[in-house]
DOFIRO-109628 format. One record per residue (C-alpha): residue number from 1; z, y, x. Coordinates in pm, 1 decimal. Each point is the difference from the previous one (the first is absolute). Layout:
N
REC i Z Y X
REC NUM Z Y X
...
***
This chain:
214
REC i Z Y X
REC 1 20455.5 4487.4 9278.3
REC 2 1.0 -0.2 432.0
REC 3 196.2 261.6 39.1
REC 4 248.9 -85.2 -249.5
REC 5 19.1 -327.1 112.0
REC 6 1.1 39.7 349.2
REC 7 341.2 342.7 -68.0
REC 8 151.5 -343.9 -195.9
REC 9 -43.7 -215.2 346.4
REC 10 208.7 303.0 214.3
REC 11 249.5 64.2 -190.2
REC 12 24.1 -420.8 37.3
REC 13 33.4 -48.8 291.4
REC 14 206.1 347.0 44.1
REC 15 264.4 -163.7 -244.0
REC 16 15.4 -323.6 197.3
REC 17 18.8 188.3 356.7
REC 18 275.7 217.6 -170.1
REC 19 194.7 -290.0 -177.9
REC 20 0.1 -166.0 344.6
REC 21 111.0 202.0 165.1
REC 22 291.6 50.0 -206.3
REC 23 53.4 -409.9 19.1
REC 24 7.7 -27.8 361.0
REC 25 243.1 334.7 4.5
REC 26 244.1 -151.9 -277.7
REC 27 10.3 -302.3 207.1
REC 28 77.6 156.2 316.7
REC 29 270.1 207.2 -216.7
REC 30 176.0 -318.1 -134.7
REC 31 11.4 -211.2 342.2
REC 32 115.7 319.2 171.8
REC 33 307.3 -9.5 -216.5
REC 34 226.0 -108.2 369.3
REC 35 8.1 184.7 360.1
REC 36 -131.4 -255.1 249.3
REC 37 181.6 -75.2 256.3
REC 38 -48.2 170.8 353.5
REC 39 -69.8 -147.2 269.9
REC 40 -18.4 15.4 397.3
REC 41 -326.8 -27.0 102.9
REC 42 115.0 -255.4 239.7
REC 43 111.1 -215.2 -328.1
REC 44 -206.5 -265.1 -74.2
REC 45 35.7 56.9 -398.4
REC 46 -162.2 325.3 25.5
REC 47 -337.8 -99.2 -161.9
REC 48 141.1 -243.7 -284.9
REC 49 139.9 270.2 -241.4
REC 50 -326.9 202.6 -110.1
REC 51 201.3 95.8 -316.1
REC 52 218.8 199.2 -119.1
REC 53 84.8 359.7 40.4
REC 54 -125.5 112.7 377.6
REC 55 177.0 384.7 -32.6
REC 56 340.0 47.6 154.0
REC 57 272.7 304.9 -63.9
REC 58 -70.0 150.5 315.8
REC 59 241.6 132.8 165.9
REC 60 256.6 -242.2 -183.5
REC 61 -140.1 -327.1 67.0
REC 62 -244.9 -19.5 328.2
REC 63 -258.5 -248.3 212.0
REC 64 174.6 -231.7 190.3
REC 65 -72.8 108.2 353.4
REC 66 -107.9 -189.4 285.0
REC 67 248.3 20.2 343.6
REC 68 -250.4 59.0 227.3
REC 69 -81.7 334.2 -163.9
REC 70 -64.6 340.3 112.8
REC 71 123.3 265.9 -190.9
REC 72 237.5 304.5 127.2
REC 73 169.8 -27.0 324.1
REC 74 389.5 7.2 62.4
REC 75 194.0 40.6 316.6
REC 76 333.8 -69.6 72.7
REC 77 155.5 185.8 182.5
REC 78 279.8 -175.7 101.9
REC 79 -236.4 -254.5 194.4
REC 80 -241.2 247.9 174.3
REC 81 49.4 49.0 325.1
REC 82 -289.6 325.8 37.7
REC 83 -209.0 -192.2 235.4
REC 84 -326.1 150.0 -189.2
REC 85 -144.4 -328.0 25.8
REC 86 -173.5 118.2 -390.7
REC 87 -54.3 290.6 67.3
REC 88 -287.8 -67.9 304.2
REC 89 -154.1 -260.2 -223.0
REC 90 -32.8 134.4 -302.0
REC 91 -358.9 111.2 -42.3
REC 92 31.8 259.7 -188.0
REC 93 329.6 191.8 166.2
REC 94 233.3 6.9 -320.4
REC 95 283.4 -75.3 175.0
REC 96 203.3 284.4 193.7
REC 97 300.6 -92.4 177.5
REC 98 177.4 230.9 187.8
REC 99 277.3 -169.0 251.4
REC 100 325.1 98.3 194.1
REC 101 73.8 -216.2 321.1
REC 102 384.7 -98.0 -16.7
REC 103 192.2 64.2 308.1
REC 104 147.4 -360.7 -76.0
REC 105 -30.6 -308.2 -256.2
REC 106 37.6 118.4 -354.5
REC 107 -1.0 -266.1 -194.9
REC 108 -195.3 -350.7 -8.4
REC 109 -217.6 -146.3 -346.4
REC 110 90.2 -254.1 -209.7
REC 111 -245.1 -268.0 236.4
REC 112 214.7 124.3 324.4
REC 113 -217.6 254.0 149.0
REC 114 160.4 319.0 149.1
REC 115 -76.3 329.1 -134.8
REC 116 -35.6 274.5 304.6
REC 117 -218.5 284.3 -178.6
REC 118 116.6 199.1 -353.4
REC 119 -258.6 61.4 -304.5
REC 120 6.2 382.4 34.3
REC 121 -319.5 -91.3 -281.1
REC 122 -173.0 -295.7 -197.3
REC 123 -257.0 132.2 -161.3
REC 124 -218.5 -239.9 -183.3
REC 125 -289.9 182.9 -198.7
REC 126 -124.0 -239.0 -255.1
REC 127 -317.4 238.8 -98.4
REC 128 -168.1 -70.6 277.2
REC 129 152.2 -405.3 55.7
REC 130 -349.3 -276.0 -0.6
REC 131 209.0 -273.0 -44.4
REC 132 -105.3 -214.0 294.8
REC 133 376.0 -113.8 94.1
REC 134 -28.5 80.2 317.2
REC 135 342.2 174.1 44.9
REC 136 169.3 -288.6 -132.0
REC 137 -176.9 -221.2 240.0
REC 138 105.4 148.4 310.5
REC 139 312.8 150.8 -109.4
REC 140 295.7 -245.9 262.2
REC 141 242.6 51.0 -240.5
REC 142 -158.0 -126.8 -313.2
REC 143 177.0 342.8 -132.1
REC 144 -338.1 160.7 -161.6
REC 145 -103.7 -227.5 -274.7
REC 146 -240.1 47.4 -321.2
REC 147 129.1 -5.6 -300.4
REC 148 -104.6 -159.2 -368.9
REC 149 22.3 416.0 -121.6
REC 150 -353.1 87.9 -116.5
REC 151 11.6 236.7 -235.2
REC 152 146.3 316.9 124.0
REC 153 -254.5 255.8 -74.7
REC 154 52.9 368.5 -45.3
REC 155 -161.5 292.2 -39.1
REC 156 25.7 202.4 288.3
REC 157 -105.8 -224.6 276.8
REC 158 286.7 142.1 253.9
REC 159 260.2 -206.9 -182.6
REC 160 -188.8 -301.5 162.7
REC 161 182.5 140.0 374.5
REC 162 334.4 -235.8 -27.7
REC 163 282.9 91.4 299.5
REC 164 221.1 -257.9 78.1
REC 165 218.8 110.7 315.6
REC 166 318.5 87.5 -71.3
REC 167 104.1 301.9 232.1
REC 168 43.5 290.8 -157.1
REC 169 -57.8 317.9 216.3
REC 170 310.3 118.7 169.8
REC 171 31.5 -409.3 91.5
REC 172 -394.3 17.1 185.0
REC 173 151.8 305.6 162.7
REC 174 264.4 -156.9 149.0
REC 175 -108.9 -245.4 91.8
REC 176 -306.9 151.9 205.4
REC 177 296.6 230.6 141.4
REC 178 199.6 -302.5 107.5
REC 179 -343.8 -115.7 172.0
REC 180 -92.4 297.3 136.3
REC 181 335.2 15.7 185.2
REC 182 26.9 -388.9 110.0
REC 183 -362.1 92.1 128.0
REC 184 106.9 353.9 233.8
REC 185 336.5 -216.4 117.7
REC 186 -175.8 -265.5 109.2
REC 187 -246.9 225.4 182.2
REC 188 297.6 180.6 182.4
REC 189 109.7 -311.0 141.4
REC 190 -75.7 36.9 353.5
REC 191 -122.1 -379.7 130.9
REC 192 109.3 -140.8 348.1
REC 193 -139.0 124.9 369.3
REC 194 -411.7 -174.3 53.6
REC 195 214.0 -147.2 324.2
REC 196 244.9 -130.4 -141.2
REC 197 -24.7 -379.0 -132.5
REC 198 98.4 -37.2 -345.1
REC 199 236.2 -261.6 -101.7
REC 200 -107.7 -312.3 -109.7
REC 201 121.1 -110.8 -302.5
REC 202 233.4 -285.1 -38.8
REC 203 -91.2 -270.7 -177.8
REC 204 188.2 -95.7 -293.7
REC 205 -22.0 -385.4 17.1
REC 206 -85.0 -232.6 360.0
REC 207 -41.2 -298.2 -79.4
REC 208 132.0 -287.2 245.8
REC 209 -224.3 -235.4 130.2
REC 210 167.7 -326.6 48.6
REC 211 -152.9 -193.7 302.2
REC 212 -206.5 -315.9 -80.4
REC 213 240.5 -313.0 -37.8
REC 214 255.0 152.0 -69.2
***
């Protein structure tokens, strides 16, 4: 009798436990008939709504991202002056730049900075990037930024190398040849004899000093 009473007590406890769990599950199912609103982590109402479906239909729906997040890098090549600061400060060497010096000014950026160097190559290997953001800090024209694109996973890691230079192979060869010819022509120019004094450049503007009391 003692064994039978212990058996039925265990059955009763197990049944109560199962029913308690089902009751809790059913209660959550009733409360989860609507989706919970997605708030930014900076929002004051981030922890207010505790009920509702938290699962989102990704990638059709995504959570709001902070503006200062560190995600995929992008270079606006038209505003790039190829100063090489980003490549030098990068701690993991994920930025590769091949510059070609121009013989004259080739244009200006959106903020008015003159451009004198062609970008034959500007590659960023996001597979190496540690998302430190140092390259975006030192960029003088702010052409290198971090976008809000965080899901760019691929099957082949070599596809993480992104090229931003827009010059073709023929254009690169032509600009290199142009620079080489310019340097040769500059080297063949005969400097004035050492004994002959060089003429000083005339000032563009000569200020007139008024005498005191005039």
